[in-house]
N, C-alpha and C positions, 0 to 999 in steps of 0.2 A: 630368331628361329632359323633353323637349318633351311637352306634354299630348296632342298629336295622336298622337305615337308610342306613348304609354302606352295610348291608346284602341285603336290598331291592334294592339298586343300582346294586349290583352284580347280583342278580336274574334278574333284568330288562335287564342288559347288556347281560347276557347269553341267555335269551329267545328271545330278539329282534334282537340282532346283530350276535352273534357267532353261536348259535346252530340252526340247521334246525329241529332236533328231540330232544326236551328238555327232553323227558321221559328217554332217554338212557344216559344222562349226570350224572355221579355220584356226581360231585361237586355241581351241581344244586340241586340234591335231598338232599344232606347234608345241604345246605344252607336253603332250604325250611323247613327242620325239626326244625331249630332254630328260625323260625318266628312264632308268635302266629297265630292261625287259622283265626281269624276275619280279621287281617291285611292282611294276605296272600290272603284271599278270595276277599277283595277289590282290591288288586293289580292285581289278576288274571282277575277280571272283566274288568279292564282298559286295560290290556295287550291283552285280547281276542278280544277287539275292535280295536286293532292295535295302541293304544295310549300308551304313556309313563305313567308309574305309579308314577314316582318320578320326580319332577320339581325343578329347581334351583330358589331360591328366591334372586333376585339381586336388591339391592336398594329399597327393600320393594315392589317389583313387581314380580308376578309369571311369569316366562319366557316361560311358555307354553300357557297360555291364555292372558297374558299381562294385567292382572287386578291388581289393588292395593291390597296389603295384609294389614289387620288391624294391627295397631302398637302393639297391645297386642300379636298377633300371632308372629310377628317379634321378640318381646322381649322374648317370650318363646323359639323361635328357637335359639336366642343368648345364652340363659342359657344352652341349650342342654339337658334339663332333660325330655323333652316330645316331641312327634311327633305332627305335625300339618297338617291339610288338607287345601288345597286352597278352600275357600268358593265358588268360581265360578266353577272351573273345577273338583274339587274333588281329585286332585293329592296330594300325600304326598310331603311336602316341605322340602328342606334342604338349609342351608346356605353354600356357599363355604368357604374355610379356610380364604380367603382374607377378608371376611366380618365378621368373628367371632371376638369378642372383644378381645383385648390383656389382659393378666393377670393383668396388672397394668393400672389403668385409667390415662389419660393424666393429667399433673399438672394443677391445677386451675390457671387462670390468677390472678395477684396480684390486690387487691382492690385499687381503687384510694384513695389517701389521702385527707382528708377533710381539708379545710383551716380553721384555727382558727380565730375567730374574735378578732381584737385588741381592748381591753377594753379601752385603753387610747384614741383612736380616737372617740369612742362613747361618752366618758365623755366630751371631748372638744367641741363637737357639742352643747351640752345643755347649 
């Protein structure tokens, strides 16, 4: 998983679940310093409304709004080089480790063999 998304998940966990007073938590302040300001502002808008800012993308579906995610966004998440927002609810999306592709692609199935025409049979027919 992307390091930025990991930090966003930790911030969300600290603000929604564990901490009653997020301003006094030193680990939360250290995490917030490592996140770009625009991303942090978007996350804060969602968290201030009492919503989660980060959602799991399971089988191509956002698990917060239950809407289908475009396949291009899912592919970007699989590569892990960029962050994506859900087009419907605006939450940051991440793929769980179970859905991340393995380092080696599965082997391709063998191609079926083509039957060769018997040239002697076609010559006898004429």
